[in-house]
Phi, psi and omega in degrees: 000133182284162182290329178295322179300305177300314177304312179298311179308309175300324177294317188289318179283351179056046182291153169285174181294321179296311176303320172304308183304317181297312179312310180299319188287319174299325178273010177068024182249143181301151184286132182288171165291103181297319183302314181285337182269346189282121177294162174309163179256064178290155172276116176293159171305319185292323174299321180286333178286320186287316184296323180287325178292335176272039189298336173276355179239135182286127178220138181240153169247130179231155181271199186288335183259011179069016168296144179268111191269332185196161188203154173263171178298323179297312178301316174307319182283327180287308181261290185174161169287107187291345175295337175288338184284144160312143182300329178303330186252005176275068185206133190293323176299324179295315186292327184271335181256352186238163179256098173235166177304316186284328179295329174294333177284340184286074181242013182286341185279118184294323178240076184297316179296315180300318177296320175299320182292319181293312175310312172301320177294325182287320176302309177299325177293319180300320191248003185308324185274352176241034187297330185264012175275135186312323182292318177286315183292325179295316181300315177298308184302321181290325175288323180294318179297319185275338191231112175290333178291307179307311185297320183289314187286332178293323177296338182278354169058027175280150184225131167244147179282322186198162179287157189285338178082018173299162171280115183248014177245170179274346185257114185314310182289356175256033176295145179258000000 
């Protein structure tokens, strides 16, 4: 099977980078330049519908670099209307590791430092194979420049596959 057919199939199936790389491996084809082939991360209509269905629970939809791509009304009420933020600040890692007017408001996390570290470690797991792509390297450099804590934790090279799912808020009904 040709690379162009595999790429088309991966696009139609909306495969993640990892899934796309795995597809090429299964087909015994060299991995493509995933950054140039990866579609933008639009919030699909179905994603908005799911966020809206979670109307009583604050929910965010994030991309692979933790850019905040969508949110529901509950998240808007608890945190802020993320649409008011400059796009450069509409990133969960940025909000957890830097001091901005909105990041200062995010005080719901009982163990904020632990949560921030866990999100960073999941982020590393997501992007480990793409560290040299412009999107990823720019994101990391920007965070390292802005946050000594991020810089220190990034240097530890810890990785998690997913967040633990513990209740990270001080409000019982906001359990994750």
